[in-house]
Kinemage of the C-alpha trace (Angstrom):
@kinemage 1
@onewidth
@group {chain A} dominant
@subgroup {mainchain}
@vectorlist {calphas} color= white
{ca unk a 1} P 8.337 17.544 2.467
{ca unk a 2} L 8.256 18.984 5.987
{ca unk a 3} L 9.001 16.406 8.690
{ca unk a 4} L 8.504 17.155 12.369
{ca unk a 5} L 9.511 14.513 14.919
{ca unk a 6} L 7.397 13.935 17.999
{ca unk a 7} L 9.185 10.814 19.304
{ca unk a 8} L 11.900 8.547 17.896
{ca unk a 9} L 13.906 5.548 19.157
{ca unk a 10} L 16.023 2.670 17.819
{ca unk a 11} L 16.483 -0.680 19.572
{ca unk a 12} L 18.470 -3.730 18.488
{ca unk a 13} L 17.012 -7.245 18.415
{ca unk a 14} L 19.819 -9.738 17.937
{ca unk a 15} L 19.023 -13.079 16.330
{ca unk a 16} L 20.786 -15.168 13.731
{ca unk a 17} L 19.060 -17.376 11.182
{ca unk a 18} L 18.811 -21.082 12.089
{ca unk a 19} L 19.078 -20.222 15.785
{ca unk a 20} L 16.273 -19.856 18.312
{ca unk a 21} L 17.899 -17.593 20.896
{ca unk a 22} L 17.250 -13.861 20.648
{ca unk a 23} L 18.329 -10.863 22.735
{ca unk a 24} L 17.301 -7.221 22.846
{ca unk a 25} L 19.626 -4.314 23.492
{ca unk a 26} L 17.418 -1.319 24.277
{ca unk a 27} L 18.475 2.291 23.932
{ca unk a 28} L 18.229 3.807 27.400
{ca unk a 29} L 17.632 7.351 26.209
{ca unk a 30} L 15.886 9.059 23.262
{ca unk a 31} L 17.603 9.830 19.978
{ca unk a 32} L 18.385 13.482 19.433
{ca unk a 33} L 15.750 15.068 17.165
{ca unk a 34} L 18.258 16.684 14.844
{ca unk a 35} L 18.513 17.266 11.099
{ca unk a 36} L 19.904 13.793 10.513
{ca unk a 37} L 16.983 12.116 12.294
{ca unk a 38} L 14.602 14.270 10.246
{ca unk a 39} L 16.364 13.288 7.024
{ca unk a 40} L 16.203 9.630 8.013
{ca unk a 41} L 12.449 9.771 8.603
{ca unk a 42} L 11.830 11.628 5.358
{ca unk a 43} L 13.641 8.936 3.405
{ca unk a 44} L 11.918 6.109 5.285
{ca unk a 45} L 8.527 7.770 4.723
{ca unk a 46} L 9.187 8.107 0.992
{ca unk a 47} L 10.494 4.545 0.818
{ca unk a 48} L 7.222 3.257 2.250
{ca unk a 49} L 5.208 5.343 -0.219
{ca unk a 50} L 7.147 3.948 -3.171
{ca unk a 51} L 7.340 0.328 -2.018
{ca unk a 52} L 5.645 -2.055 -4.491
{ca unk a 53} L 5.038 -4.450 -1.580
{ca unk a 54} L 2.823 -1.972 0.307
{ca unk a 55} L -0.255 -3.690 1.739
{ca unk a 56} L -3.108 -1.807 3.402
{ca unk a 57} L -4.426 -3.281 6.643
{ca unk a 58} L -6.101 -2.584 10.000
{ca unk a 59} L -5.666 -3.808 13.550
{ca unk a 60} L -7.642 -6.872 14.621
{ca unk a 61} L -10.861 -5.579 16.158
{ca unk a 62} L -11.502 -8.049 18.963
{ca unk a 63} L -7.948 -8.835 20.012
{ca unk a 64} L -5.144 -6.984 21.750
{ca unk a 65} L -1.605 -7.653 22.932
{ca unk a 66} L 1.295 -5.709 24.416
{ca unk a 67} L 1.959 -3.914 21.118
{ca unk a 68} L -1.586 -2.605 20.647
{ca unk a 69} L -2.184 -1.965 24.370
{ca unk a 70} L 0.913 0.165 24.827
{ca unk a 71} L 0.273 1.899 21.492
{ca unk a 72} L -3.252 2.827 22.586
{ca unk a 73} L -1.938 4.089 25.909
{ca unk a 74} L 0.614 6.234 24.112
{ca unk a 75} L -1.959 7.645 21.673
{ca unk a 76} L -4.219 8.565 24.591
{ca unk a 77} L -1.349 10.098 26.576
{ca unk a 78} L 1.562 10.879 24.192
{ca unk a 79} L 4.351 11.300 26.736
{ca unk a 80} L 7.947 10.211 26.383
{ca unk a 81} L 7.445 7.513 29.051
{ca unk a 82} L 4.409 6.082 27.265
{ca unk a 83} L 6.324 6.030 23.982
{ca unk a 84} L 9.190 4.219 25.685
{ca unk a 85} L 6.743 1.624 27.051
{ca unk a 86} L 5.326 1.181 23.561
{ca unk a 87} L 8.746 0.550 22.030
{ca unk a 88} L 9.427 -2.067 24.716
{ca unk a 89} L 6.634 -4.162 23.207
{ca unk a 90} L 9.607 -5.509 21.261
{ca unk a 91} L 9.741 -8.038 24.127
{ca unk a 92} L 6.698 -9.719 22.584
{ca unk a 93} L 8.326 -9.871 19.148
{ca unk a 94} L 11.404 -11.472 20.698
{ca unk a 95} L 9.224 -14.301 22.010
{ca unk a 96} L 7.758 -14.811 18.548
{ca unk a 97} L 11.020 -14.806 16.573
{ca unk a 98} L 12.545 -17.324 18.971
{ca unk a 99} L 9.936 -19.757 17.637
{ca unk a 100} L 10.939 -19.027 14.023
{ca unk a 101} L 14.268 -20.722 13.161
{ca unk a 102} L 14.817 -18.725 9.974
{ca unk a 103} L 13.813 -15.322 11.373
{ca unk a 104} L 16.600 -12.774 11.705
{ca unk a 105} L 17.009 -9.736 13.917
{ca unk a 106} L 17.940 -6.169 13.163
{ca unk a 107} L 17.500 -2.558 14.240
{ca unk a 108} L 13.927 -1.500 15.019
{ca unk a 109} L 13.122 2.135 14.377
{ca unk a 110} L 10.068 3.536 16.197
{ca unk a 111} L 8.936 7.026 15.196
{ca unk a 112} L 5.944 9.304 15.759
{ca unk a 113} L 6.132 12.225 13.353
{ca unk a 114} L 4.244 14.497 10.983
{ca unk a 115} L 4.871 14.690 7.249
{ca unk a 116} L 3.386 17.811 5.656
{ca unk a 117} L 1.196 18.227 8.755
{ca unk a 118} L -0.237 14.668 8.561
{ca unk a 119} L 0.656 12.513 11.566
{ca unk a 120} L 2.124 9.014 11.240
{ca unk a 121} L 3.643 6.371 13.482
{ca unk a 122} L 6.114 3.971 11.909
{ca unk a 123} L 7.849 0.821 13.134
{ca unk a 124} L 10.625 -0.184 10.744
{ca unk a 125} L 13.048 -3.124 10.741
{ca unk a 126} L 16.441 -2.153 9.299
{ca unk a 127} L 18.741 -5.099 8.604
{ca unk a 128} L 22.462 -5.004 9.304
{ca unk a 129} L 23.701 -4.376 5.779
{ca unk a 130} L 26.563 -2.451 4.190
{ca unk a 131} L 25.649 1.223 4.053
{ca unk a 132} L 23.747 1.298 7.339
{ca unk a 133} L 26.162 2.152 10.110
{ca unk a 134} L 24.185 2.108 13.351
{ca unk a 135} L 26.137 2.604 16.542
{ca unk a 136} L 25.258 2.966 20.205
{ca unk a 137} L 26.269 6.409 21.388
{ca unk a 138} L 25.573 7.780 24.845
{ca unk a 139} L 23.129 4.975 25.608
{ca unk a 140} L 21.101 5.323 22.396
{ca unk a 141} L 21.359 3.674 18.983
{ca unk a 142} L 21.926 6.252 16.250
{ca unk a 143} L 22.695 6.101 12.539
{ca unk a 144} L 26.267 7.187 11.972
{ca unk a 145} L 25.892 7.819 8.247
{ca unk a 146} L 24.579 10.453 5.898
{ca unk a 147} L 23.918 8.254 2.902
{ca unk a 148} L 20.421 7.677 1.583
{ca unk a 149} L 18.293 4.947 3.109
{ca unk a 150} L 16.708 2.936 0.305
{ca unk a 151} L 13.948 0.364 0.361
{ca unk a 152} L 16.369 -2.565 -0.003
{ca unk a 153} L 17.557 -1.843 3.538
{ca unk a 154} L 14.056 -1.836 5.036
{ca unk a 155} L 13.281 -5.479 5.745
{ca unk a 156} L 9.762 -4.959 7.083
{ca unk a 157} L 7.711 -2.109 8.383
{ca unk a 158} L 4.394 -0.739 9.551
{ca unk a 159} L 3.027 2.802 9.278
{ca unk a 160} L -0.102 4.065 11.011
{ca unk a 161} L -1.947 6.944 9.332
{ca unk a 162} L -3.556 8.917 12.157
{ca unk a 163} L -5.844 10.930 9.864
{ca unk a 164} L -7.591 7.772 8.674
{ca unk a 165} L -7.325 5.993 12.044
{ca unk a 166} L -9.102 8.808 13.913
{ca unk a 167} L -11.774 9.535 11.277
{ca unk a 168} L -14.989 7.713 12.185
{ca unk a 169} L -16.513 8.241 8.731
{ca unk a 170} L -13.436 6.955 6.873
{ca unk a 171} L -13.519 3.184 6.355
{ca unk a 172} L -10.198 2.984 4.505
{ca unk a 173} L -7.429 0.808 5.926
{ca unk a 174} L -5.140 2.916 8.109
{ca unk a 175} L -2.084 0.642 8.319
{ca unk a 176} L 0.575 0.277 5.635
{ca unk a 177} L 2.718 -2.871 5.718
{ca unk a 178} L 5.839 -3.285 3.587
{ca unk a 179} L 8.548 -5.892 3.111
{ca unk a 180} L 11.523 -6.599 0.881
{ca unk a 181} L 11.168 -10.374 1.116
{ca unk a 182} L 11.231 -12.108 -2.247
{ca unk a 183} L 7.652 -13.352 -2.044
{ca unk a 184} L 6.389 -9.857 -1.227
{ca unk a 185} L 4.673 -11.096 1.941
{ca unk a 186} L 5.192 -9.688 5.427
{ca unk a 187} L 6.318 -12.405 7.871
{ca unk a 188} L 3.550 -13.922 9.955
{ca unk a 189} L 5.415 -13.268 13.203
{ca unk a 190} L 5.559 -9.558 12.367
{ca unk a 191} L 1.844 -9.431 11.515
{ca unk a 192} L 1.043 -11.313 14.725
{ca unk a 193} L 3.155 -8.868 16.729
{ca unk a 194} L 1.345 -5.793 15.381
{ca unk a 195} L -2.007 -7.637 15.142
{ca unk a 196} L -2.489 -6.670 11.501
{ca unk a 197} L -5.698 -7.796 9.817
{ca unk a 198} L -8.068 -6.732 7.081
{ca unk a 199} L -5.607 -7.110 4.230
{ca unk a 200} L -7.276 -6.163 0.976
{ca unk a 201} L -8.469 -9.060 -1.177
{ca unk a 202} L -7.234 -9.299 -4.754
{ca unk a 203} L -10.818 -8.936 -5.972
{ca unk a 204} L -11.180 -5.573 -4.188
{ca unk a 205} L -7.764 -4.404 -5.377
{ca unk a 206} L -8.779 -5.338 -8.925
{ca unk a 207} L -12.062 -3.428 -8.679
{ca unk a 208} L -10.211 -0.340 -7.440
{ca unk a 209} L -7.599 -0.653 -10.178
{ca unk a 210} L -10.365 -0.684 -12.773
{ca unk a 211} L -11.833 2.423 -11.156
{ca unk a 212} L -8.468 4.159 -11.470
{ca unk a 213} L -7.918 3.173 -15.104
{ca unk a 214} L -11.424 4.327 -16.046
{ca unk a 215} L -11.139 7.754 -14.413
{ca unk a 216} L -7.473 8.828 -14.405
{ca unk a 217} L -6.329 11.377 -16.981
{ca unk a 218} L -5.118 9.683 -20.157
{ca unk a 219} L -1.377 9.652 -20.975
{ca unk a 220} L -0.278 12.515 -23.217
{ca unk a 221} L 2.709 13.221 -25.452
{ca unk a 222} L 5.146 16.120 -25.117
{ca unk a 223} L 2.657 18.437 -26.820
{ca unk a 224} L -0.221 17.473 -24.539
{ca unk a 225} L -2.030 15.260 -27.040
{ca unk a 226} L -3.698 12.141 -25.644
{ca unk a 227} L -1.893 8.970 -26.670
{ca unk a 228} L -4.985 6.756 -26.405
{ca unk a 229} L -8.720 6.964 -26.600
{ca unk a 230} L -10.341 5.896 -23.334
{ca unk a 231} L -11.325 2.471 -24.657
{ca unk a 232} L -7.900 1.970 -26.233
{ca unk a 233} L -6.244 2.765 -22.913
{ca unk a 234} L -8.449 0.256 -21.086
{ca unk a 235} L -7.537 -2.511 -23.516
{ca unk a 236} L -3.820 -1.619 -23.521
{ca unk a 237} L -3.615 -1.850 -19.709
{ca unk a 238} L -5.735 -5.022 -19.739
{ca unk a 239} L -3.470 -6.747 -22.252
{ca unk a 240} L -0.275 -5.560 -20.553
{ca unk a 241} L -1.282 -7.289 -17.301
{ca unk a 242} L -2.601 -10.397 -19.048
{ca unk a 243} L 0.668 -10.801 -20.960
{ca unk a 244} L 2.622 -11.060 -17.706
{ca unk a 245} L 3.363 -14.631 -16.685
{ca unk a 246} L 2.528 -13.941 -13.036
{ca unk a 247} L -0.614 -11.874 -13.889
{ca unk a 248} L 0.354 -9.338 -11.231
{ca unk a 249} L -0.558 -5.670 -11.238
{ca unk a 250} L 2.174 -3.263 -10.125
{ca unk a 251} L 1.024 0.359 -9.977
{ca unk a 252} L 4.530 1.796 -10.375
{ca unk a 253} L 5.451 -0.467 -13.267
{ca unk a 254} L 2.232 0.264 -15.167
{ca unk a 255} L 2.634 3.953 -14.388
{ca unk a 256} L 6.111 3.948 -15.915
{ca unk a 257} L 5.032 1.999 -19.001
{ca unk a 258} L 2.114 4.288 -19.860
{ca unk a 259} L 3.061 7.640 -18.284
{ca unk a 260} L 6.863 7.525 -18.446
{ca unk a 261} L 9.639 7.149 -15.873
{ca unk a 262} L 9.160 10.648 -14.493
{ca unk a 263} L 5.470 9.952 -13.814
{ca unk a 264} L 5.667 6.323 -12.731
{ca unk a 265} L 3.781 7.220 -9.532
{ca unk a 266} L 0.799 8.527 -11.544
{ca unk a 267} L -1.534 5.661 -10.579
{ca unk a 268} L -0.415 5.621 -6.925
{ca unk a 269} L -0.764 9.397 -6.662
{ca unk a 270} L -4.219 9.338 -8.265
{ca unk a 271} L -5.405 6.639 -5.849
{ca unk a 272} L -4.114 8.540 -2.810
{ca unk a 273} L -5.547 11.861 -3.991
{ca unk a 274} L -8.984 10.349 -4.564
{ca unk a 275} L -9.248 8.204 -1.439
{ca unk a 276} L -8.965 4.898 -3.325
{ca unk a 277} L -7.428 2.236 -1.078
{ca unk a 278} L -5.338 -0.154 -3.161
{ca unk a 279} L -2.166 -2.150 -2.658
{ca unk a 280} L 0.754 -1.160 -4.864
{ca unk a 281} L 1.159 -4.715 -6.135
{ca unk a 282} L -1.237 -7.661 -6.230
{ca unk a 283} L -2.419 -10.513 -8.424
{ca unk a 284} L -5.340 -9.577 -10.622
{ca unk a 285} L -8.723 -11.238 -10.135
{ca unk a 286} L -9.280 -12.722 -13.600
{ca unk a 287} L -13.111 -12.517 -13.803
{ca unk a 288} L -13.243 -8.947 -12.468
{ca unk a 289} L -10.297 -7.822 -14.592
{ca unk a 290} L -12.305 -8.611 -17.736
{ca unk a 291} L -14.754 -5.830 -16.846
{ca unk a 292} L -12.052 -3.359 -17.903
{ca unk a 293} L -12.689 -4.172 -21.549
{ca unk a 294} L -15.790 -3.660 -23.675
{ca unk a 295} L -17.271 -5.548 -26.594
{ca unk a 296} L -18.035 -3.490 -29.685
{ca unk a 297} L -20.127 -4.391 -32.710
{ca unk a 298} L -21.919 -2.496 -35.447
{ca unk a 299} L -24.136 -2.918 -38.478
{ca unk a 300} L -25.353 -0.081 -40.710
{ca unk a 301} L -27.250 2.355 -38.488
{ca unk a 302} L -26.602 0.472 -35.218
{ca unk a 303} L -23.556 0.688 -32.926
{ca unk a 304} L -23.255 -1.161 -29.642
{ca unk a 305} L -20.535 -0.925 -26.990
{ca unk a 306} L -20.989 -3.160 -23.937
{ca unk a 307} L -18.729 -3.539 -20.906
{ca unk a 308} L -17.723 -7.172 -20.462
{ca unk a 309} L -19.332 -7.408 -17.031
{ca unk a 310} L -22.723 -6.330 -18.456
{ca unk a 311} L -23.181 -9.592 -20.322
{ca unk a 312} L -25.741 -11.843 -18.631
{ca unk a 313} L -29.400 -12.018 -17.723
{ca unk a 314} L -29.425 -8.542 -16.169
{ca unk a 315} L -27.592 -6.888 -19.046
{ca unk a 316} L -26.976 -8.027 -22.582
{ca unk a 317} L -27.710 -11.549 -23.805
{ca unk a 318} L -27.019 -13.306 -27.082
{ca unk a 319} L -29.718 -15.852 -27.847
{ca unk a 320} L -30.547 -17.614 -31.105
{ca unk a 321} L -28.296 -15.253 -33.075
{ca unk a 322} L -30.052 -12.222 -31.565
{ca unk a 323} L -28.818 -9.549 -29.194
{ca unk a 324} L -31.196 -8.906 -26.288
{ca unk a 325} L -30.704 -5.858 -24.066
{ca unk a 326} L -32.440 -6.249 -20.720
{ca unk a 327} L -32.664 -2.643 -19.599
{ca unk a 328} L -35.874 -0.756 -18.867
{ca unk a 329} L -33.894 2.455 -18.398
{ca unk a 330} L -32.263 2.156 -21.826
{ca unk a 331} L -35.578 1.301 -23.466
{ca unk a 332} L -37.306 4.291 -21.844
{ca unk a 333} L -34.491 6.639 -22.898
{ca unk a 334} L -34.618 5.464 -26.490
{ca unk a 335} L -38.421 5.687 -26.551
{ca unk a 336} L -38.343 9.295 -25.285
{ca unk a 337} L -35.893 10.276 -27.964
{ca unk a 338} L -37.845 8.437 -30.647
{ca unk a 339} L -41.096 10.200 -29.655
{ca unk a 340} L -39.490 13.603 -30.157
{ca unk a 341} L -39.504 13.144 -33.936
């Protein structure tokens, strides 16, 4: 992955849990854009991509605050001064965390960069934990370590995808939100600070998951032979999720179960490559999830295979021990074929 840094800064927001007072210690000069900073951003970028908590969102349309105002000003005029003003929107977050007794502070990383020529802007909260040695050097906070940054050290974060954000014809969500909190939910004060909205509903996530399962290449063995028929794969994924106590769908977990550890990102990669917006983890919508399976029945000379969601007045009905198919298109197709003989 090729990372090129446009702007980068780290500031420290100090706040202890169960206390309401917070302070900010701002870096007074930019971080050096060296190999270590590049390595840091590459690892943070990959950590966001692989986070099971990733939620896709947008900015609130009819509302703005210091964060979104200064961000817009920076996007319109991407100077170092405008970026510095944007990072100082941390003042607004300080006001919000002071109202949250259990909120904690940490190091806030702000970065505008390109990854493989695609531009992103990330705001990441790194907690003070063993393995992250951040020091203030020459007026700027820097990471004084060469060890890998893993997702456990990223408490919360936001990433703006400029390609989607600037594309008028693209209605996908352009913000990625992540967290390592146990409930998998980004704190409300953080969402209020960045004015995140438009989180994807479980019903939409479920519909998109079904789309992926129905169109992705089937798992294969070492010799390239498919391990399932398409219908068998649908039912195997369906039952795997339904057998979970929490009924949650995790793209990486399902990818590892069906495609192997080396290809555990198969579902996530397929979604990204095909423009399918889906959260990496969510609770399945039970009624919609059933549409992944089909009902099969046969008698001599007749075979029928019906998707679960096609049962009803506009599809297939079972009345008085009879199967009724309400489809003019199907009837016309069968009649045309029948008339050929």
